[in-house]
NUDRENMI-415035 format. One record per residue (C-alpha): chain; residue in three letters; x, y, z. Coordinates in Angstrom, 2 decimals, decimal comma, m for minus. Example, Ala and Ser with C-alpha at 12.3 -4.5 7.8 and 13.67 -1.06 7.14 Angstrom:
- mol type c1 c2 c3
- A ALA 12,30 m4,50 7,80
- A SER 13,67 m1,06 7,14
// end
This chain:
- mol type c1 c2 c3
- A MET m0,15 m18,62 22,54
- A GLY m1,29 m21,70 20,89
- A GLY 0,86 m24,36 18,98
- A LEU 0,26 m26,82 16,16
- A SER m1,78 m29,95 17,51
- A ALA m0,74 m31,61 14,31
- A PRO 2,18 m30,89 11,95
- A VAL 1,45 m28,37 9,22
- A PRO 4,21 m29,08 6,65
- A LEU 6,20 m26,59 5,03
- A ARG 5,56 m26,58 1,32
- A ARG 9,08 m27,10 0,05
- A GLY 10,19 m28,61 m3,22
- A LEU 9,36 m25,28 m5,10
- A ASN 10,20 m26,99 m8,31
- A ARG 7,06 m28,90 m8,15
- A ARG 3,94 m27,82 m10,08
- A SER 0,43 m28,38 m8,74
- A ALA m2,28 m29,98 m10,80
- A PRO m4,51 m27,58 m12,53
- A ASP m7,69 m26,58 m11,45
- A PRO m10,55 m26,36 m13,99
- A SER m12,07 m23,38 m12,10
- A HIS m8,89 m21,39 m12,49
- A PRO m6,80 m22,06 m15,59
- A PRO m3,06 m22,06 m14,83
- A THR m0,64 m19,74 m16,12
- A ARG 3,00 m20,03 m16,48
- A PHE 3,31 m17,83 m13,37
- A SER 1,13 m20,31 m11,19
- A ALA 3,21 m21,11 m7,86
- A PRO 4,54 m24,77 m7,67
- A GLY 4,49 m27,13 m4,79
- A PRO 1,45 m29,41 m3,61
- A GLU 0,16 m26,73 m1,27
- A ARG m0,69 m24,61 m4,29
- A ARG m4,31 m25,55 m5,16
- A ASP m5,80 m22,75 m6,74
- A PRO m9,07 m22,19 m4,81
- A LYS m12,42 m22,68 m6,40
- A PRO m14,90 m19,72 m6,66
- A PRO m16,95 m18,99 m3,62
- A PRO m20,56 m20,27 m3,78
- A PRO m22,38 m16,86 m3,76
- A GLY m23,09 m14,96 m6,97
- A PRO m20,85 m12,48 m8,81
- A PRO m20,28 m8,77 m7,73
- A ALA m21,76 m5,84 m9,45
- A PRO m20,62 m5,61 m13,03
- A GLY m17,32 m3,83 m13,60
- A ASN m16,16 m4,60 m9,92
- A GLU m14,54 m8,10 m10,35
- A THR m10,87 m8,60 m9,79
- A ARG m8,78 m11,40 m10,75
- A THR m5,25 m12,58 m9,26
- A GLY m2,30 m13,73 m11,40
- A GLY m1,06 m13,10 m14,88
- A ALA m2,77 m12,45 m18,16
- A GLY m3,88 m16,06 m18,34
- A GLY m5,65 m16,09 m14,79
- A SER m9,44 m16,23 m14,87
- A ASP m11,86 m13,69 m13,47
- A ARG m12,81 m14,85 m9,94
- A PRO m16,50 m14,46 m9,23
- A GLY m17,75 m13,84 m5,81
- A ARG m19,83 m11,18 m3,91
- A ARG m18,75 m7,77 m2,79
- A PRO m17,41 m7,28 0,77
- A GLY m20,46 m6,79 2,89
- A ALA m22,90 m8,17 0,42
- A PRO m25,59 m10,48 2,04
- A GLN m25,47 m14,15 1,38
- A SER m28,68 m15,90 0,81
- A SER m29,93 m18,66 3,22
- A ARG m30,29 m20,87 0,33
- A ARG m26,64 m20,53 m0,96
- A HIS m25,51 m20,94 2,68
- A SER m27,41 m24,27 3,12
- A GLN m26,12 m25,51 m0,16
- A SER m22,35 m24,61 0,86
- A ARG m22,74 m26,40 4,19
- A THR m24,48 m29,50 2,51
- A GLN m21,63 m29,72 m0,12
- A ARG m19,09 m29,45 2,47
- A LYS m20,53 m32,25 4,94
- A GLY m18,11 m34,91 5,54
- A THR m15,21 m32,94 3,91
- A THR m11,92 m33,12 5,76
- A MET m10,47 m29,68 5,66
- A ASP m6,83 m29,07 4,68
- A LEU m6,54 m26,96 7,69
- A VAL m8,78 m26,22 10,90
- A ILE m7,90 m23,25 13,12
- A ARG m9,58 m24,15 16,30
- A ASP m10,74 m21,91 19,20
- A ALA m9,75 m18,90 17,60
- A ARG m11,34 m15,41 18,66
- A VAL m12,56 m14,45 15,23
- A ILE m12,37 m10,48 14,45
- A ASP m14,14 m11,07 11,06
- A GLY m13,44 m7,39 9,72
- A THR m17,03 m6,18 9,67
- A GLY m16,49 m4,24 12,77
- A GLY m19,07 m6,39 14,63
- A ALA m18,53 m8,31 17,98
- A SER m15,91 m10,92 17,93
- A TYR m16,81 m14,61 18,34
- A ARG m15,26 m17,87 19,22
- A ALA m15,03 m20,52 16,38
- A ASP m13,32 m23,23 14,42
- A VAL m12,28 m22,06 10,91
- A GLY m11,96 m24,59 8,22
- A ILE m9,83 m24,04 5,08
- A HIS m10,00 m25,99 2,08
- A GLU m8,27 m25,51 m1,34
- A GLY m7,17 m21,86 m0,29
- A ARG m10,66 m20,67 0,94
- A ILE m12,44 m20,33 4,05
- A SER m14,66 m23,34 3,78
- A THR m16,55 m23,49 6,98
- A ILE m16,88 m21,37 10,23
- A HIS m18,09 m23,25 13,26
- A LYS m19,00 m20,99 16,06
- A GLU m18,70 m22,07 19,67
- A GLY m22,09 m23,62 20,80
- A SER m23,36 m24,25 17,18
- A ALA m25,21 m27,53 16,42
- A GLY m23,38 m30,39 14,56
- A PRO m19,84 m31,77 14,60
- A ARG m16,61 m29,43 14,70
- A PRO m14,84 m29,76 11,28
- A THR m11,99 m31,98 10,93
- A GLY m8,86 m31,13 9,16
- A GLN m5,64 m32,75 8,00
- A SER m3,77 m30,36 10,04
- A ASN m5,20 m28,39 13,14
- A LEU m3,76 m25,14 14,64
- A ASP m4,56 m24,48 18,16
- A ALA m5,52 m20,55 18,39
- A GLU m6,34 m20,48 21,95
- A GLY m5,60 m16,91 22,95
- A LEU m5,07 m15,78 19,43
- A ALA m7,37 m13,39 17,40
- A LEU m8,09 m14,45 13,88
- A ALA m8,61 m11,57 11,16
- A PRO m8,44 m11,18 7,57
- A GLY m5,07 m10,35 6,23
- A PHE m4,34 m6,61 6,46
- A ILE m4,39 m4,45 3,30
- A ASP m1,60 m1,76 2,97
- A MET m3,46 0,89 1,13
- A HIS m0,26 3,02 0,64
- A ALA 2,96 0,97 m0,09
- A HIS 6,21 1,73 m1,78
- A SER 7,47 m1,94 m2,45
- A ASP 7,35 m1,64 m6,20
- A LEU 10,66 m2,94 m6,70
- A ALA 11,10 m4,74 m3,14
- A LEU 8,60 m7,24 m4,05
- A LEU 10,85 m8,29 m7,23
- A ARG 14,04 m7,92 m5,02
- A ASP 13,27 m9,87 m1,82
- A PRO 11,30 m13,07 m1,92
- A ALA 10,53 m13,06 1,90
- A HIS 9,71 m9,46 2,17
- A SER 9,33 m9,93 5,91
- A ALA 8,91 m6,21 6,48
- A LYS 5,18 m6,63 5,52
- A ALA 4,65 m10,43 5,83
- A ALA 5,55 m10,22 9,45
- A GLN 3,02 m7,58 9,90
- A GLY 0,19 m9,46 8,78
- A VAL m0,02 m7,66 5,37
- A THR m1,39 m9,80 2,68
- A LEU m1,96 m7,22 0,00
- A GLU m0,26 m4,05 m0,65
- A VAL m1,24 m1,36 m3,17
- A ILE 1,76 0,16 m4,87
- A GLY 2,32 2,66 m7,75
- A GLN 1,79 5,39 m5,45
- A ASP 2,34 9,11 m5,39
- A GLY 2,34 9,45 m9,32
- A LEU 5,67 8,00 m9,84
- A SER 6,58 4,39 m10,57
- A TYR 7,75 1,96 m13,16
- A ALA 4,83 1,63 m15,82
- A PRO 3,82 2,66 m18,30
- A VAL 7,34 3,88 m19,58
- A ASP 9,52 3,86 m22,68
- A ASP 13,33 3,94 m22,42
- A ARG 13,69 7,39 m21,77
- A THR 11,04 7,60 m19,21
- A LEU 12,36 4,42 m17,32
- A ALA 15,69 5,83 m16,86
- A GLN 14,53 9,13 m15,69
- A VAL 11,97 7,58 m13,24
- A ARG 14,64 5,30 m11,80
- A GLN 16,79 8,30 m11,13
- A ALA 14,06 10,45 m9,78
- A ILE 12,91 7,76 m7,06
- A THR 16,03 6,34 m6,21
- A GLY 15,54 7,33 m2,69
- A TRP 12,36 5,42 m2,67
- A ASN 13,38 2,17 m4,28
- A GLY 17,00 2,27 m4,82
- A ASP 18,39 2,63 m8,38
- A GLY 16,91 m0,65 m9,69
- A SER 20,57 m1,84 m10,79
- A ASP 19,52 m5,26 m9,66
- A ILE 16,28 m5,48 m11,53
- A ASP 15,36 m6,67 m14,93
- A PHE 13,29 m3,81 m16,22
- A SER 12,18 m5,89 m19,40
- A TRP 8,42 m4,58 m19,10
- A ARG 7,48 m1,16 m20,48
- A THR 3,67 m1,60 m19,81
- A VAL 1,42 m1,87 m16,72
- A GLY 0,32 m5,37 m17,84
- A GLY 4,15 m6,37 m18,39
- A TYR 4,99 m4,96 m14,77
- A LEU 2,23 m6,98 m13,35
- A ASP 3,37 m10,13 m15,12
- A ALA 6,75 m9,52 m13,86
- A LEU 5,47 m9,64 m10,29
- A ASP 3,67 m12,90 m11,14
- A ASN 6,95 m14,38 m12,75
- A ALA 9,21 m13,19 m9,86
- A HIS 11,67 m15,22 m7,99
- A GLY 11,81 m18,07 m10,68
- A GLY 8,15 m18,10 m11,62
- A HIS 7,09 m18,63 m7,87
- A GLY 5,40 m15,02 m7,56
- A ILE 5,88 m12,58 m4,67
- A ALA 5,86 m12,50 m0,95
- A VAL 2,20 m10,81 m0,81
- A ASN m0,46 m9,86 m3,07
- A ALA m0,17 m6,78 m4,97
- A ALA m2,35 m4,26 m6,63
- A TYR m1,16 m1,45 m8,69
- A LEU m2,20 2,47 m9,22
- A ILE m1,22 3,98 m12,67
- A PRO 1,24 6,75 m11,59
- A GLN 0,15 9,97 m13,11
- A GLY 3,54 11,64 m12,89
- A THR 5,16 8,92 m14,94
- A VAL 2,36 9,15 m17,52
- A ARG 2,87 12,78 m17,89
- A MET 6,66 12,28 m18,18
- A HIS 6,06 9,60 m20,79
- A ALA 3,82 11,87 m22,90
- A MET 5,49 15,25 m22,73
- A GLY 8,76 15,16 m20,51
- A TRP 9,33 17,49 m17,49
- A ASP 7,87 20,52 m19,01
- A ASP 6,03 22,91 m16,59
- A ARG 3,30 23,92 m18,90
- A PRO m0,20 22,71 m19,94
- A ALA m0,47 19,54 m22,13
- A THR m1,34 19,98 m25,69
- A PRO m4,59 18,32 m26,95
- A ALA m2,32 15,61 m28,66
- A GLU m0,34 15,06 m25,38
- A LEU m3,53 15,06 m23,21
- A ASP m5,04 12,38 m25,61
- A ARG m1,87 10,39 m25,29
- A MET m1,91 10,58 m21,48
- A LYS m5,68 9,27 m21,65
- A GLN m4,69 6,48 m23,86
- A LEU m2,00 5,38 m21,44
- A VAL m4,27 5,49 m18,57
- A ALA m6,86 3,55 m20,30
- A GLU m4,52 0,96 m21,44
- A GLY m3,11 0,62 m17,90
- A MET m6,72 0,14 m16,60
- A ARG m7,50 m2,56 m19,24
- A GLU m4,30 m4,47 m18,20
- A GLY m5,37 m4,56 m14,47
- A ALA m4,56 m1,32 m12,66
- A VAL m7,00 m0,48 m9,91
- A GLY m6,82 3,21 m10,34
- A MET m4,63 6,20 m10,62
- A SER m1,99 8,00 m8,15
- A SER m0,81 11,54 m8,23
- A GLY 2,05 13,27 m6,44
- A LEU 1,11 16,86 m6,69
- A THR 4,01 17,99 m4,74
- A TYR 6,48 16,00 m6,91
- A THR 7,54 16,78 m10,36
- A PRO 6,57 16,45 m13,22
- A GLY 3,01 15,32 m12,07
- A MET 2,51 18,55 m10,05
- A TYR 2,56 20,49 m13,32
- A ALA m0,84 19,24 m14,35
- A ASP m3,68 21,53 m13,89
- A ASP m7,10 20,63 m12,57
- A SER m8,60 20,40 m15,95
- A GLU m5,96 17,81 m17,15
- A LEU m6,38 15,71 m14,01
- A THR m10,16 15,66 m14,42
- A GLU m9,74 14,39 m17,85
- A LEU m7,65 11,66 m16,81
- A CYS m9,91 10,83 m13,74
- A LYS m12,81 10,46 m16,15
- A VAL m10,96 7,66 m17,90
- A VAL m10,14 6,02 m14,40
- A ALA m14,00 6,32 m13,51
- A ARG m14,91 4,64 m16,90
- A PHE m13,14 1,57 m15,83
- A GLY m14,37 1,41 m12,51
- A GLY m11,22 2,60 m10,73
- A TYR m10,36 5,20 m8,09
- A TYR m8,11 8,28 m7,89
- A CYS m5,37 8,35 m5,05
- A PRO m3,77 11,69 m4,92
- A HIS m0,99 13,00 m2,80
- A HIS m2,38 16,31 m3,10
- A ARG m0,94 19,79 m3,48
- A SER m0,25 20,62 m0,04
- A TYR m0,19 19,14 3,51
- A GLY 1,16 22,31 4,90
- A ALA m0,07 25,77 3,96
- A GLY m3,50 25,81 2,13
- A ALA m3,94 22,08 3,18
- A LEU m7,56 22,42 3,64
- A GLN m7,83 24,08 0,17
- A ALA m5,85 21,42 m1,39
- A TYR m8,12 18,79 m0,04
- A GLU m11,06 20,43 m1,08
- A GLU m9,65 20,74 m4,57
- A MET m9,41 16,95 m5,01
- A VAL m13,00 16,49 m3,64
- A GLN m14,34 18,94 m6,29
- A LEU m12,13 17,72 m8,96
- A THR m13,24 14,07 m8,65
- A ARG m16,90 14,88 m8,13
- A THR m16,63 16,71 m11,60
- A ALA m15,03 13,54 m12,95
- A HIS m17,57 11,28 m11,27
- A CYS m14,44 9,22 m10,08
- A PRO m14,16 7,71 m6,54
- A LEU m11,48 9,40 m4,41
- A HIS m8,99 8,05 m1,97
- A LEU m6,98 10,57 m0,06
- A ALA m3,26 9,32 0,31
- A HIS m1,62 9,48 3,82
- A ALA m4,34 12,22 4,82
- A THR m2,36 13,96 7,42
- A MET m2,56 17,66 8,84
- A ASN 1,22 18,52 9,04
- A PHE 3,35 21,45 9,94
- A GLY 2,63 24,14 12,63
- A VAL m0,06 25,90 10,86
- A ASN m2,30 22,90 10,87
- A LYS m2,01 21,89 14,63
- A GLY m5,40 20,95 15,88
- A LYS m7,17 21,30 12,58
- A ALA m8,00 17,69 11,78
- A PRO m11,69 18,59 12,64
- A ASP m11,78 21,23 9,96
- A LEU m10,59 18,42 7,41
- A LEU m13,26 15,95 8,83
- A ALA m15,94 18,38 8,56
- A LEU m15,18 19,01 4,88
- A LEU m15,14 15,24 4,16
- A ASP m18,43 14,61 6,10
- A ASP m20,13 17,63 4,03
- A ALA m18,95 15,97 0,85
- A LEU m19,86 12,48 1,84
- A ALA m23,51 13,73 3,02
- A LYS m23,74 15,25 m0,60
- A GLY m23,05 11,75 m2,20
- A ALA m19,15 11,76 m2,78
- A ASP m17,40 8,57 m2,78
- A ILE m14,34 9,29 m0,57
- A THR m11,82 7,13 1,50
- A LEU m8,46 7,78 2,92
- A ASP m5,63 6,28 4,49
- A THR m3,16 7,16 7,25
- A TYR 0,01 5,71 9,05
- A PRO 0,01 5,88 12,73
- A TYR 2,93 8,08 13,46
- A THR 3,64 11,76 13,45
- A PRO 6,70 12,20 11,34
- A GLY 6,66 11,94 7,53
- A CYS 9,18 10,35 5,16
- A THR 10,14 11,55 1,60
- A THR 13,23 12,64 m0,37
- A LEU 15,38 15,45 0,35
- A VAL 15,17 16,57 m3,42
- A ALA 11,24 16,53 m3,00
- A MET 11,87 19,72 m0,67
- A LEU 12,97 21,92 m3,70
- A PRO 10,67 24,35 m5,41
- A SER 8,90 22,92 m8,60
- A TRP 10,70 25,46 m10,86
- A ALA 14,05 23,99 m9,93
- A SER 12,95 20,43 m10,91
- A GLU 11,75 21,09 m14,31
- A GLY 13,56 19,14 m16,83
- A GLY 14,20 16,18 m14,68
- A PRO 17,00 15,08 m12,29
- A ASP 19,95 16,22 m14,56
- A ALA 18,46 19,60 m14,90
- A ILE 18,09 19,65 m11,12
- A LEU 21,89 18,92 m10,49
- A THR 22,84 21,43 m13,12
- A ARG 20,91 24,08 m11,16
- A LEU 22,32 23,09 m7,75
- A GLN 25,93 23,47 m9,12
- A ASP 25,35 26,88 m10,27
- A ASP 25,72 29,28 m7,49
- A GLY 23,50 31,92 m8,47
- A THR 20,82 29,60 m9,15
- A ALA 21,30 27,67 m5,88
- A GLU 20,99 30,80 m3,98
- A LYS 17,67 31,45 m5,46
- A ILE 16,44 27,82 m4,53
- A ARG 17,62 28,76 m0,83
- A HIS 15,86 32,04 m0,71
- A HIS 12,53 30,26 m1,81
- A MET 12,96 27,21 0,45
- A GLU 13,90 29,21 3,59
- A VAL 12,08 32,38 3,09
- A ILE 9,25 32,19 0,87
- A GLY 8,15 28,49 1,24
- A ALA 8,61 26,22 m1,55
- A ASP 5,64 24,01 m3,09
- A GLY 7,90 20,98 m2,58
- A CYS 7,68 21,75 1,16
- A HIS 4,00 22,52 0,87
- A GLY 4,26 26,18 0,97
- A VAL 5,93 26,39 4,41
- A PRO 9,51 28,05 4,89
- A ILE 11,68 24,69 5,41
- A GLU 12,83 24,15 9,15
- A TRP 16,14 22,35 8,84
- A ASP 16,06 21,17 12,42
- A THR 13,01 18,92 11,36
- A ILE 14,71 17,45 8,36
- A GLU 16,58 14,34 9,40
- A ILE 18,56 12,24 6,96
- A SER 17,21 8,63 6,78
- A GLY 19,05 7,22 4,06
- A VAL 21,62 7,91 1,35
- A SER 22,55 6,17 m1,97
- A ASP 26,10 6,56 m1,57
- A PRO 27,67 4,60 1,40
- A GLY 30,33 7,19 1,72
- A LEU 27,84 9,60 3,02
- A ALA 26,54 7,49 5,75
- A SER 27,87 9,77 8,35
- A CYS 24,80 11,92 7,58
- A VAL 22,23 9,34 8,59
- A GLY 20,16 9,87 11,77
- A LYS 21,28 13,54 12,15
- A THR 19,34 16,56 11,00
- A ILE 20,38 18,94 8,34
- A ALA 20,70 21,45 11,19
- A GLN 22,99 19,11 13,29
- A SER 25,15 18,17 10,41
- A ALA 25,61 21,89 9,50
- A ALA 26,47 22,87 13,01
- A GLN 29,30 20,16 13,13
- A ARG 30,76 21,49 10,05
- A GLY 30,39 25,09 10,93
- A GLU 28,33 25,99 8,03
- A GLU 24,80 27,24 7,06
- A PRO 22,17 24,44 6,55
- A TRP 21,64 25,02 3,04
- A VAL 25,28 24,72 2,42
- A THR 24,92 21,06 3,82
- A ALA 21,70 20,18 2,11
- A ARG 23,13 21,31 m1,41
- A ARG 26,24 19,29 m0,88
- A LEU 24,20 16,32 m0,01
- A LEU 21,98 16,65 m2,87
- A ILE 24,69 16,98 m5,44
- A ASN 26,91 14,40 m3,91
- A ASP 24,31 11,67 m3,48
- A LYS 22,78 12,31 m7,02
- A LEU 19,41 13,37 m5,31
- A GLY 19,04 9,81 m3,84
- A SER 18,87 10,86 m0,06
- A THR 15,61 10,13 2,02
- A ILE 14,45 12,11 4,83
- A LEU 12,29 11,95 7,87
- A GLN 10,38 15,19 8,44
- A HIS 9,21 15,92 11,97
- A VAL 6,33 18,06 11,42
- A GLY 3,40 15,90 12,67
- A HIS 0,70 16,25 15,53
- A GLU m0,57 13,55 17,45
- A GLU m4,05 14,93 18,10
- A ASN m4,52 15,09 14,36
- A VAL m3,23 11,56 13,68
- A GLN m5,78 10,25 16,39
- A ALA m8,67 12,26 15,23
- A ILE m8,44 11,21 11,47
- A MET m7,66 7,44 12,13
- A ARG m11,35 7,42 13,94
- A HIS m13,22 8,47 10,94
- A ARG m15,60 6,20 9,30
- A VAL m13,88 6,07 5,85
- A HIS m10,50 5,67 7,24
- A THR m8,18 2,94 6,15
- A GLY m4,42 2,04 7,05
- A GLY m1,46 2,54 4,82
- A SER 2,02 2,54 5,70
- A ASP 3,63 4,80 3,28
- A GLY 6,53 2,62 3,93
- A ILE 10,01 3,43 2,03
- A LEU 12,17 0,23 2,59
- A GLN 15,32 2,02 1,33
- A GLY 17,94 3,62 3,44
- A PHE 20,01 2,85 6,61
- A LYS 17,41 4,34 8,87
- A PRO 13,85 4,10 7,27
- A HIS 10,71 5,25 8,89
- A PRO 9,69 2,53 11,35
- A ARG 6,17 2,65 9,64
- A ALA 7,70 0,42 6,96
- A TYR 8,03 m2,46 9,47
- A GLY 5,53 m1,36 12,14
- A THR 2,24 0,39 10,71
- A PHE m0,22 m2,55 11,30
- A PRO 0,94 m3,78 14,79
- A GLN 1,21 m0,03 15,93
- A TYR m2,63 0,28 14,98
- A LEU m3,36 m2,82 16,95
- A GLY m1,20 m2,51 19,85
- A ARG m0,62 1,20 20,71
- A TYR m3,82 2,61 19,19
- A ALA m6,29 0,02 19,93
- A ARG m5,04 m1,76 23,08
- A GLU m2,89 0,85 24,85
- A LEU m4,76 4,29 23,95
- A GLY m8,25 2,96 23,08
- A VAL m8,65 5,21 19,96
- A LEU m10,52 2,44 18,38
- A THR m11,84 m0,86 19,66
- A LEU m9,87 m3,87 18,48
- A GLU m12,89 m4,80 16,13
- A GLU m13,12 m1,39 14,73
- A THR m9,27 m1,31 14,09
- A VAL m9,37 m4,62 12,19
- A ALA m12,26 m3,25 10,09
- A HIS m10,14 m0,19 9,23
- A LEU m7,27 m2,34 8,05
- A THR m9,42 m5,29 6,11
- A SER m12,85 m4,79 4,91
- A ARG m12,81 m1,01 4,30
- A PRO m9,83 m1,12 2,02
- A ALA m11,19 m4,31 0,35
- A ALA m14,43 m2,34 m0,43
- A ARG m12,50 0,58 m1,98
- A LEU m10,39 m1,91 m4,05
- A ARG m13,71 m3,76 m4,94
- A LEU m12,44 m7,06 m4,11
- A ALA m15,00 m9,84 m4,36
- A ASP m13,66 m12,25 m1,84
- A ARG m10,94 m10,59 0,47
- A GLY m11,37 m8,43 3,54
- A THR m13,62 m10,42 5,69
- A VAL m13,54 m13,83 7,43
- A ARG m16,46 m15,33 5,82
- A GLU m17,20 m18,75 4,14
- A GLY m16,11 m18,84 0,64
- A TYR m13,57 m16,10 0,94
- A ARG m10,05 m16,44 0,33
- A ALA m8,11 m17,61 3,28
- A ASP m5,85 m14,63 3,62
- A LEU m5,63 m14,43 7,39
- A VAL m3,47 m13,34 10,18
- A LEU m3,59 m14,58 13,53
- A PHE m2,11 m12,28 16,49
- A ASP m2,35 m12,07 20,26
- A PRO m4,48 m8,98 21,29
- A GLU m2,37 m8,85 24,60
- A THR 1,12 m8,59 23,17
- A VAL 0,83 m7,63 19,60
- A ALA 3,10 m4,41 19,13
- A ALA 5,52 m2,91 16,64
- A GLY 8,99 m3,94 17,25
- A SER 10,33 m1,07 14,81
- A THR 11,41 2,10 16,43
- A PHE 13,17 5,21 14,97
- A GLU 16,36 4,03 16,55
- A ALA 15,97 0,37 15,40
- A PRO 13,48 0,75 12,48
- A ARG 13,99 m2,76 10,88
- A THR 12,95 m4,69 13,82
- A LEU 9,98 m6,90 13,11
- A PRO 6,83 m7,07 15,38
- A THR 5,90 m9,07 18,07
- A GLY 2,64 m11,05 18,75
- A ILE 1,74 m11,91 15,15
- A PRO 2,73 m15,83 15,17
- A HIS 0,88 m16,81 11,90
- A VAL m0,03 m15,31 8,44
- A LEU m1,57 m17,22 5,69
- A ILE m2,17 m16,33 1,98
- A ASP m4,66 m18,58 m0,04
- A GLY m4,36 m20,91 3,09
- A ARG m0,65 m21,32 2,85
- A PHE 1,52 m20,35 5,88
- A VAL 3,66 m17,41 4,87
- A MET 4,57 m16,91 8,61
- A ARG 4,29 m19,65 11,21
- A ASP 5,24 m19,47 14,69
- A GLY 6,67 m15,90 14,16
- A ARG 8,89 m17,11 11,50
- A ARG 8,97 m16,65 7,57
- A THR 8,56 m19,75 5,71
- A ASP 9,83 m20,63 2,27
- A VAL 6,12 m20,16 0,83
- A ILE 5,80 m17,42 m1,78
- A ALA 2,14 m17,07 m2,28
- A GLY 1,57 m13,73 m3,59
- A ARG 0,32 m12,59 m7,11
- A SER m0,91 m9,37 m8,74
- A VAL m4,52 m8,60 m8,06
- A ARG m5,99 m7,03 m11,09
- A ARG m9,08 m5,03 m11,81
- A THR m11,10 m6,61 m14,83
- A PRO m12,20 m4,14 m17,52
// end
């Protein structure tokens, strides 16, 4: 593992502002410090109309550049090389094994970074002098890849709460997509904000430490850019408009079709969120109140998303009984709406789906052959993770958290809930009768209930000499619905089959709350690189990197991320292919990975020699109208 051949200074003095760059008008959210030189646009031409993204607050400029994978003309390439002749780079990464994100063969090269962008790539054996840099990093033995993009993250409040955010930065993640599963914190009014905070306490905490001063999508993105004293956030973040929150905002928690006026209000909220920079819309169709929407309602909202060039990301109606039908429903819905589809944590779980991944992939291949625009993400583990309250039948959740608690406290209603969950199979548990020995408590909101953590409901019940539902009901009430769970219902053969697919991308689905979170929150990306690429050979290393970089960048329509290419942003990760591994386990889930010594965002070290620096380089990444 190489070291620094010349010191790369930590950019401290976070009270100092950098000089403005005319190519990127500064905002009051621009990160300070001399290392923050907002990069100039790359030399190639603009992406397709409507596909641009911009970084930063409302004052940030649009960032022109070509889409990932778009060809670069030799004339432009020649001009770019001529303009750089004699330029001393800010940093040269020397002798790296470049895995550029395209899936093609890796190569050895020096990579020069200047003003936050990849300025030159000098392949081994190329003519001409090697680039020179103010600082040089010896990357002998290391692979250099684009920064990883987490297509399914639950860091909505963690980014505001934790300036280090090492759970993701240490994995090499340089961009997260948040606002997932149809429930997040914008757009809201006062009533909706209070309800959604209570509903997803298990995902993000109750937010008592957060200044919820925003009410709109744009306001939330501004809050990210203005976080931590105006420095920004640890890694970049893109936002999906949460359909369940939108429905909550427009019509509360009622289980009924929307009126025309309510549907118009929801469409207006989605359009406003897209104009303000969201990249698409998410749904949680096993979570209330989003699950109360019928297909016609969802189709109308997807039409709005499509009009703005976004995509739809559903947690669909079942991953258990009827999973294939639920996938097909989403494919047909989005084809009707002419909206791109990205399937969230596309697993085939529960005993009824053992060995059925090929059926899902055949369904997707057929749709792709007919012209559908589909991608998906998965995490490289078998158990799932959610909240205990999510297991309840939807009828028990109508009216919101307070109504749920009232029903649980009534003995007669609680018995109906038990019968639905244990005998019939609740829609909250994907239509499958719940197996309490698969439900492990991973976190509680009330520290006084910590003795439940790490045990299944069945184990806790046996210790108390009572039925599992009695234990689960008491926990739901005493923890005010804030308990999170691991659900051990996955199948390894399904996990591997789906990750091989050509439209697959990586997503952690990482919930960072709780005493014993799922290890995927801290280990997803090194788990792909170490266990599944190096140890099992499910994918080559080059293929794995493409799944984690250029493929998600293409779905997000990022003009200048996802590939190691001249002119692209220097969001980069250096890892040791021989040692990279997830440190997190189910027993020690917060252990950081090994073999990922360096991570850069905009050419700035956020991880250096395996340690988190004090650099805060992340910003919101916004879709332009």
